[in-house]
C-alpha positions in Angstrom: 0.0 0.0 0.0 1.4 3.4 -1.0 2.6 5.6 1.7 0.8 9.0 2.2 2.9 11.8 0.9 3.3 14.6 3.4 5.1 17.9 3.3 8.7 17.0 3.9 10.6 18.5 6.8 13.9 20.4 6.2 16.6 17.8 6.0 19.0 18.1 9.0 21.6 15.7 7.7 22.7 18.2 5.1 22.4 22.0 5.0 20.6 22.0 1.6 18.3 24.9 0.5 14.6 24.0 0.1 12.6 26.0 -2.5 9.3 27.4 -1.4 6.2 25.5 -2.5 4.8 28.7 -4.1 7.8 28.5 -6.5 6.6 25.2 -7.9 3.7 25.0 -10.3 0.5 23.4 -9.0 0.5 20.6 -11.5 4.0 19.6 -10.4 3.5 19.8 -6.6 2.6 16.1 -6.1 5.7 14.9 -8.1 7.9 17.5 -6.3 6.8 16.2 -2.8 7.6 12.6 -3.9 11.0 13.6 -5.0 11.7 15.6 -1.9 10.8 12.6 0.3 12.9 10.2 -1.8 16.0 12.5 -1.8 15.6 13.0 2.0 15.5 9.2 2.5 18.7 8.8 0.5 20.5 11.6 2.4 19.4 9.9 5.7 21.1 6.6 4.6 18.5 4.7 2.6 19.5 3.1 -0.7 18.5 4.6 -3.9 16.6 1.5 -5.0 14.6 1.4 -1.7 13.8 5.1 -1.7 12.8 5.0 -5.4 10.4 2.0 -4.8 8.9 3.5 -1.6 8.1 7.0 -3.0 7.4 6.1 -6.7 10.3 7.9 -8.2 12.3 6.7 -11.2 15.6 5.2 -10.0 17.7 6.9 -12.7 16.1 10.2 -11.9 16.8 9.8 -8.2 20.4 8.9 -9.0 21.0 12.0 -11.0 19.2 14.1 -8.4 21.5 12.7 -5.7 24.6 13.5 -7.7 23.4 17.0 -8.6 22.2 18.0 -5.1 25.7 18.4 -3.7 27.1 20.4 -6.7 27.4 24.1 -6.5 24.9 26.3 -8.3 25.9 29.6 -10.0 24.8 31.4 -6.8 27.6 29.6 -4.8 25.2 27.4 -2.9 24.5 23.6 -3.4 21.5 22.9 -5.7 20.0 20.9 -2.8 16.3 20.2 -3.1 16.0 22.5 -6.1 16.8 19.4 -8.2 13.4 18.0 -7.1 11.5 20.5 -9.2 10.4 18.5 -12.3 11.3 21.2 -14.9 14.4 22.4 -13.1 17.8 21.7 -14.8 21.2 21.9 -13.3 23.3 24.7 -14.9 25.8 23.4 -17.4 28.5 25.7 -16.0 28.8 23.4 -12.9 30.5 20.3 -14.1 32.9 18.0 -12.4 36.2 17.1 -13.9 35.6 15.0 -17.1 38.3 13.0 -18.8 38.7 12.8 -22.6 36.8 9.7 -23.8 38.8 6.8 -25.2 36.2 5.5 -27.7 32.9 6.6 -29.3 29.7 6.0 -27.4 26.6 7.8 -26.1 27.5 11.3 -25.0 31.2 10.9 -26.0 31.4 14.1 -28.0 29.7 16.1 -25.2 32.2 14.7 -22.7 35.0 15.7 -25.0 33.8 19.3 -25.1 33.3 19.3 -21.3 36.9 18.1 -20.8 38.3 20.6 -23.2 36.6 24.0 -22.7 38.8 25.7 -25.2 37.7 23.2 -27.9 34.1 24.0 -27.1 34.7 27.7 -27.6 36.3 26.9 -30.9 33.3 24.8 -32.0 30.8 27.5 -30.9 32.7 30.1 -32.8 31.8 28.5 -36.2 28.9 30.4 -37.8 29.1 29.0 -41.3 26.8 26.6 -43.0 27.0 22.9 -42.5 27.3 20.3 -45.3 24.1 18.9 -46.6 23.2 16.1 -49.0 25.2 16.7 -52.2 26.0 20.2 -51.0 29.5 20.4 -49.6 30.7 23.4 -47.5 34.2 24.7 -48.1 33.9 26.8 -44.9 33.2 23.7 -42.8 36.1 21.9 -44.3 38.5 24.7 -43.3 36.9 24.7 -39.8 37.2 20.9 -39.5 40.9 21.0 -40.2 41.3 23.5 -37.4 39.3 21.1 -35.1 41.6 18.2 -35.9 44.7 20.4 -35.6 43.7 21.4 -32.1 43.3 17.8 -31.0 46.6 16.8 -32.5 48.2 19.8 -30.7 46.9 18.2 -27.4 48.5 14.9 -28.5 45.1 13.1 -28.4 45.6 10.9 -31.5 44.8 7.8 -29.5 41.7 9.2 -28.0 38.2 9.9 -29.4 37.4 11.3 -31.9 40.7 11.0 -33.8 40.8 7.2 -33.4 37.4 6.9 -35.2 37.0 6.3 -38.9 35.8 9.9 -39.7 37.8 11.6 -37.0 34.6 13.0 -35.5 33.2 14.8 -38.6 29.6 13.5 -38.2 29.6 14.0 -34.5 30.8 17.5 -34.9 28.1 18.3 -37.5 25.3 16.8 -35.3 26.4 18.6 -32.2 26.4 22.0 -34.0 23.0 21.2 -35.5 21.6 20.4 -32.0 23.2 23.5 -30.5 21.7 25.8 -33.2 18.3 24.2 -32.9 18.4 24.7 -29.1 19.2 28.4 -29.6 16.3 28.8 -32.0 13.9 27.0 -29.7 15.1 29.2 -26.8 14.4 32.3 -28.9 11.0 31.0 -29.8 10.2 30.4 -26.2 11.2 33.9 -25.3 8.7 35.2 -27.8 5.8 33.0 -26.7 4.5 35.6 -24.2 4.7 38.5 -26.7 1.5 40.3 -27.5 -0.4 38.6 -30.3 -0.9 40.9 -33.3 -3.2 40.6 -36.3 -1.4 40.6 -39.6 -4.0 39.3 -42.0 -7.7 39.8 -42.5 -8.4 36.1 -42.2 -7.2 36.2 -38.6 -10.1 38.6 -37.7 -12.9 37.4 -40.0 -14.1 34.2 -41.7 -13.4 35.0 -45.3 -15.4 33.9 -48.3 -14.3 33.8 -52.0 -13.4 37.2 -53.4 -13.3 38.8 -50.0 -9.5 39.0 -50.3 -7.2 38.7 -53.3 -3.4 38.7 -53.1 -1.5 40.3 -56.0 2.3 40.3 -56.5 5.1 40.0 -59.0 7.6 37.1 -59.1 10.9 37.0 -60.9 11.1 33.6 -62.6 13.9 31.2 -61.7 15.3 30.6 -65.1 18.3 31.9 -67.2 16.4 33.0 -70.3 18.1 33.6 -73.6 16.8 35.4 -76.6 17.7 35.0 -80.2 18.9 38.4 -81.6 20.4 39.5 -84.9 24.1 40.5 -85.3 25.5 43.3 -87.4 26.7 40.8 -90.1 23.2 39.5 -90.6 23.5 36.4 -88.6 21.8 35.3 -85.4 23.1 34.7 -81.8 21.6 34.1 -78.4 22.0 36.6 -75.6 21.0 36.4 -71.9 17.8 38.2 -70.8 18.1 40.1 -67.6 14.8 38.7 -66.2 11.2 37.7 -66.9 8.5 38.5 -64.4 5.1 37.0 -63.8 2.5 39.2 -62.2 -0.6 37.4 -60.9 -3.5 37.5 -58.5 -5.1 34.7 -56.5 -8.2 34.4 -54.4 -7.2 33.4 -50.8 -10.3 31.2 -50.1 -10.9 29.3 -53.4 -7.2 29.6 -54.4 -8.4 30.4 -57.9 -5.8 32.3 -60.0 -6.6 35.2 -62.3 -4.9 35.7 -65.7 -1.3 36.9 -65.3 0.9 39.5 -66.9 4.3 38.6 -68.3 7.0 41.3 -68.2 10.5 41.2 -69.8 13.2 43.3 -68.1 15.0 43.8 -64.8 11.8 45.0 -63.1 8.2 45.9 -63.8 6.5 49.3 -63.6 3.2 50.9 -62.6 1.5 50.1 -66.0 2.3 46.4 -65.6 0.6 46.5 -62.1 -2.5 48.3 -63.5 -2.6 45.7 -66.3 -2.7 42.9 -63.7 -5.4 44.7 -61.8 -7.4 45.0 -65.0 -7.1 41.2 -65.5 -9.1 40.7 -62.4 -12.0 42.6 -64.1 -11.6 41.8 -67.8 -13.6 38.8 -69.2 -11.1 36.0 -70.0 -10.9 34.4 -73.4 -8.6 31.6 -74.5 -5.6 32.9 -76.4 -4.9 32.0 -80.0 -2.0 29.7 -79.3 1.1 29.8 -81.5 2.8 26.7 -80.1 1.9 23.7 -82.4 1.1 21.0 -79.8 -0.1 23.3 -77.0 -3.8 22.9 -76.2 -6.2 24.2 -73.5 -7.9 21.6 -71.3 -11.5 20.9 -72.4 -13.0 22.6 -69.3 -10.3 25.3 -68.9 -11.5 28.0 -66.5 -10.7 31.4 -65.0 -12.5 33.4 -62.3 -13.3 36.1 -64.9 -14.7 33.6 -67.5 -17.8 35.5 -68.7 -19.4 36.7 -71.9 -19.7 40.3 -70.8 -17.8 42.4 -68.3 -21.0 43.2 -66.2 -21.2 39.5 -65.2 -17.6 39.4 -63.8 -17.5 39.0 -60.0 -15.2 41.7 -58.5 -12.8 41.3 -55.6 -13.8 43.1 -52.4 -10.2 43.7 -51.3 -6.7 43.2 -52.7 -3.5 42.7 -50.8 -0.1 43.9 -52.2 3.2 45.1 -50.8 4.6 48.6 -50.9 6.9 48.0 -53.8 7.6 51.2 -55.7 5.4 50.3 -58.7 2.6 49.4 -56.3 2.4 52.7 -54.6 3.1 55.0 -57.6 0.7 57.9 -58.0 -1.1 56.6 -61.0 -1.4 53.2 -59.4 -3.0 54.4 -56.2 -5.2 57.0 -57.8 -6.6 54.7 -60.5 -7.1 51.8 -58.1 -8.8 54.1 -55.7 -11.2 55.4 -58.4 -12.0 52.3 -60.4 -11.1 49.1 -58.4 -14.1 49.6 -56.1 -12.5 47.7 -53.2 -10.1 47.9 -50.4 -6.3 47.8 -51.2 -4.0 46.7 -48.4 -0.4 47.8 -48.8 1.8 45.5 -46.7 5.5 45.2 -46.0 7.7 43.9 -48.8 9.7 40.6 -48.6 7.4 39.3 -45.9 5.7 36.2 -47.4 3.7 35.6 -44.2 1.5 38.6 -45.1 0.6 37.2 -48.5 1.2 33.4 -48.2 -1.2 32.2 -50.8 0.3 34.1 -53.8 3.8 33.0 -52.7 2.7 29.4 -52.5 1.1 29.8 -56.0 4.3 31.1 -57.5 6.3 28.2 -55.9 3.8 25.7 -57.4 4.1 27.4 -60.8 7.9 27.3 -60.6 8.1 23.6 -59.6 5.5 22.4 -62.1 6.3 24.6 -65.1 9.0 27.2 -65.2 11.9 25.3 -63.7 11.2 22.5 -66.1 12.0 24.7 -69.1 15.5 25.2 -70.5 17.6 27.1 -68.0 15.3 26.5 -65.0 17.0 26.4 -61.6 16.4 26.4 -57.9 17.7 29.7 -56.4 20.5 29.6 -53.8 19.5 29.3 -50.1 21.2 29.2 -46.7 22.3 25.5 -47.2 23.4 26.0 -50.8 25.4 29.0 -51.8 24.7 28.6 -55.6 21.8 27.9 -57.8 21.0 24.3 -58.8 19.8 23.8 -62.3 16.7 21.6 -62.6 16.4 21.4 -66.4 19.1 19.5 -68.3 18.6 21.7 -71.4 20.6 24.8 -72.0 18.6 28.0 -72.6 21.3 29.0 -75.2 20.1 26.2 -77.4 16.4 26.9 -76.7 15.9 30.7 -76.8 12.6 31.9 -75.4 9.7 33.3 -77.4 7.7 35.8 -75.2 4.3 35.1 -76.9 4.8 31.3 -76.6 5.7 31.7 -73.0 2.5 33.8 -72.4 0.5 31.0 -74.1 2.1 28.3 -71.9 1.5 30.2 -68.6 -2.1 31.0 -69.6 -2.8 27.3 -70.4 -1.2 26.1 -67.2 -3.1 28.6 -65.0 -6.4 27.7 -66.6 -5.6 24.0 -66.0 -4.5 24.7 -62.4 -7.9 26.2 -61.6 -9.6 22.8 -62.5 -7.0 20.6 -60.7 -7.9 19.2 -57.2 -6.0 21.1 -54.5 -4.9 19.4 -51.2 -5.6 22.6 -49.2 -9.3 22.5 -50.5 -9.9 18.9 -49.4 -9.0 17.9 -52.9 -11.6 20.0 -54.5 -10.7 22.3 -57.4 -10.6 26.1 -57.1 -13.4 26.3 -59.7 -15.7 24.1 -57.6 -15.1 26.2 -54.4 -15.5 29.5 -56.4 -18.7 28.4 -58.3 -20.3 26.8 -55.2 -20.0 30.2 -53.5 -21.7 31.9 -56.4 -24.4 29.3 -56.8 -25.3 29.4 -53.1 -26.3 33.1 -53.6 -23.6 34.4 -51.3 -22.6 38.1 -51.4 -20.6 39.2 -54.4 -20.0 42.4 -56.3 -21.1 42.9 -59.9 -21.4 46.2 -61.8 -22.4 47.4 -65.2 -19.5 49.8 -65.0 -16.9 47.0 -64.9 -16.0 47.4 -68.6 -15.5 51.1 -68.2 -13.5 50.7 -64.9 -11.3 48.1 -66.7 -10.4 50.7 -69.3 -10.1 53.6 -66.9 -7.6 51.6 -64.8 -5.1 52.0 -67.7 -5.8 55.7 -68.3 -3.4 58.5 -67.2 -5.2 61.7 -66.0 -3.2 64.9 -66.1 -3.7 68.7 -66.0 -2.4 70.3 -69.3 -2.3 73.9 -70.7 -3.2 74.8 -74.2 -0.4 76.8 -75.9 -0.1 78.8 -79.1 0.5 82.2 -80.6 -1.9 83.9 -83.0 0.5 86.7 -83.9 3.3 84.3 -84.9 0.9 81.9 -86.5 1.5 79.0 -84.0 -1.7 76.9 -83.9 -3.0 75.8 -80.5 -1.4 72.7 -79.2 -0.7 70.7 -76.0 2.7 69.3 -75.2 3.3 66.2 -73.0 6.4 64.1 -72.8 8.2 65.8 -75.7 5.2 65.2 -78.0 2.9 67.9 -79.4 -0.8 67.2 -79.8 -3.1 69.1 -82.1 -6.6 68.9 -83.7 -8.3 70.8 -86.6 -11.0 71.7 -84.1 -8.5 73.8 -82.2 -7.0 75.6 -85.2 -9.0 78.8 -84.6 -9.6 78.5 -80.9 -7.0 81.0 -79.7 -9.4 81.9 -76.9 -8.4 78.7 -75.2 -4.6 79.5 -75.3 -3.3 79.7 -71.7 -6.2 77.8 -70.2 -5.8 74.6 -68.2 -7.9 71.5 -68.8 -7.9 67.9 -67.6 -6.5 65.5 -70.2 -6.6 61.7 -70.3 -4.2 59.4 -72.2 -4.7 55.6 -72.4 -1.5 53.8 -71.6 -1.8 51.7 -74.8 -2.7 54.7 -77.0 -0.3 57.4 -76.2 -0.7 59.0 -79.7 -4.1 60.3 -78.7 -5.1 62.7 -75.9 -8.7 63.6 -74.8 -9.4 67.1 -73.4 -12.3 67.5 -70.9 -14.0 70.8 -70.0 -15.0 71.9 -66.5 -18.3 70.0 -66.6 -16.5 66.7 -67.4 -17.7 66.7 -71.0 -15.3 65.7 -73.8 -14.0 68.9 -75.5 -11.7 67.5 -78.2 -9.5 64.6 -79.1 -6.0 65.6 -80.0 -3.6 63.6 -82.2 0.2 63.6 -81.7 2.4 65.1 -84.4 5.3 63.3 -85.9 7.4 61.6 -84.9 4.9 60.4 -82.3 1.8 60.2 -84.5 1.9 56.4 -84.8 0.2 54.1 -82.3 2.4 53.4 -79.3 2.2 53.0 -75.5 3.4 55.2 -72.7 6.0 52.5 -71.8 7.4 52.6 -75.3 7.6 56.4 -75.3 9.5 56.3 -72.0 11.9 53.8 -73.4 12.5 56.0 -76.5 13.0 59.1 -74.4 15.6 57.4 -72.2 17.7 56.7 -75.3 17.3 60.2 -76.6 18.3 61.8 -73.2 21.4 59.6 -73.1 22.3 60.8 -76.6 22.4 57.4 -78.2 19.4 57.9 -80.3 18.2 60.8 -82.5 14.6 61.1 -83.7 14.7 64.6 -85.1 13.5 64.7 -88.7 12.1 61.2 -88.5 8.4 60.4 -89.3 8.2 57.5 -86.8 10.0 57.6 -83.5 9.0 54.0 -82.7 10.4 52.7 -85.9 13.7 54.5 -85.4 13.8 53.0 -81.9 13.1 49.5 -83.1 15.8 49.8 -85.7 18.3 51.0 -83.1 17.3 48.1 -80.8 17.8 45.6 -83.6 21.3 47.0 -84.2 22.3 46.9 -80.5 20.5 43.7 -79.4 23.6 41.6 -79.6 25.8 44.2 -77.7 23.7 45.8 -74.9 21.7 44.0 -72.2 18.8 46.4 -72.2 18.6 46.2 -76.0 18.3 42.4 -75.7 15.4 42.8 -73.3 13.7 45.3 -75.5 14.1 43.1 -78.6 12.3 40.3 -76.8 9.7 42.5 -75.1 8.8 44.3 -78.4 8.6 41.0 -80.3 10.9 42.4 -83.0 11.9 39.0 -84.3 8.3 38.5 -85.5 8.4 41.9 -87.2 11.8 41.7 -88.8 12.0 44.3 -91.5 12.1 43.1 -95.2 14.5 45.2 -97.1 13.2 45.9 -100.7 15.6 46.5 -103.5 15.4 50.1 -104.5 14.9 51.2 -108.1 18.1 52.1 -109.9 18.7 55.9 -110.0 20.5 58.0 -112.5 23.6 58.0 -110.3 23.6 54.2 -110.3 23.5 54.2 -114.1 26.5 56.6 -114.2 28.4 54.4 -111.7 27.8 51.4 -114.0 30.2 52.9 -116.6 33.1 53.1 -114.1 34.4 49.7 -115.1 34.6 50.4 -118.8 38.0 51.1 -120.4 38.2 54.5 -122.3 39.2 54.6 -126.0 42.8 55.3 -126.8 43.8 58.7 -128.1 41.9 62.0 -127.9 38.2 62.0 -127.3 36.1 65.1 -128.1 32.6 65.0 -126.5 31.5 68.4 -127.8 28.3 68.5 -129.7 28.8 68.9 -133.5 26.9 71.5 -135.4 24.8 69.9 -138.1 25.8 71.0 -141.5 
């Protein structure tokens, strides 16, 4: 029959400190009292086996408690009955003299470091990465040589670990791993009592489809190459700086919207607005140019609808505060025409937008890294990128339109693929079930207009001109003059300011609005900007003009002059390679027609003839 456990008296056989019972948690009080009685019995002369059996304490636990009770704590007093607290651990700084182990065994490496404090400091000083599977670490190899040299300097060749087959390499790696994990766990424990903060909307509310959409841009993990012409009329492949994918995904149904593909070192505000427009624009399958590429029979997108008014609009969109995301035109147009809440979060914090990050990872693993040049980026364990594809992108140059076709097909197939996070339902099933249940969604007959207005730049302009000098009224914006026949005699408007709108895809036209918001006149750009072009293209041309590497004065088409310059420099300059691929110039390679022979060509054709010998008189003879 078990003996009743009473509050133990202070042990008189040894002057050991006794912690107060209020220091012990309530759930550990019973176990604490058992250990106190068992330790008191051992100190009074009972055997460990007898005391352990009598008071229900594990024998090995009681043995370690007895050994630790007499050791000194950091406060200079014996640990005493403090070792009876279940969660209490003896400080590691108090160790008895330990000998260097002769052979390997449980705890041998820990005893080695305990016997050689200087060696432990050396091991703790290593902050480099550890070798992983098929990923060696040169820093660790240098450190391991120092580790072996220290042991040899102590003449411990016959002791562990130098007498083992690997000289302690694996034991050293495992000890460092456990030590680093212990530090991380300790840091996590210190933060457990920190105040809980809300970082996402789904932590506050139960979200439904289209309540929150995450949008972001992703730089693809692939070394893309483009085929570009050379000056001698041949072709070569040059490295592309980067290709970006901008996409949006619903956080509840995980349905992905049509994406935007951007070629270049980064993307800008117009690319962001185009991606926002894709969440409102009705989706239609592309006309694929890849021969064997086909859409799935039931390919689907969240914006799949016949008319824009039937498209279901997101209630809120989460993006980070990247420069292109918080540009003036971006924030103003989204605020006026997105008709929802936009949450600007911190950049490089995937926890704030985990669903779009997971979608990009899924797209990389399933599609992009399988293409020629695809790789896994370097991480903490691996200092260099690891190529996944066995094909070289130099031998398989990228076609931007074909890549757009591929990504569009893959996203439409992803939306009808069972997802493990949705209990193996497809994003389409979750999305459409929400719609069919009659739950709250947003639809508007202004969706088509809002989609176009998202891509329109609004700006205040002043009409200029001079009647005395015969200068017709015009408007100047970004080095381009805009005129209209309707303004030829309206000198009364010169000096007045109006609101103007320019569509980002039609920068050759400008609409002027009066004070009442009515359309006053539509202006056309004069040469060399009179041809259809986008604001992005004009900015690219003006950058070259400002750098003095391109001249467009006297030309009828600034865009054609820019394209010709890009073709000439595509094999020499990085940005020209990007522009050649972005503008699709390979598909529009100019065809040089043979010019008609001129009078000068006919005269030059006589240059190879040998003149007659003697004097030649070419004067016209008078007829007799």
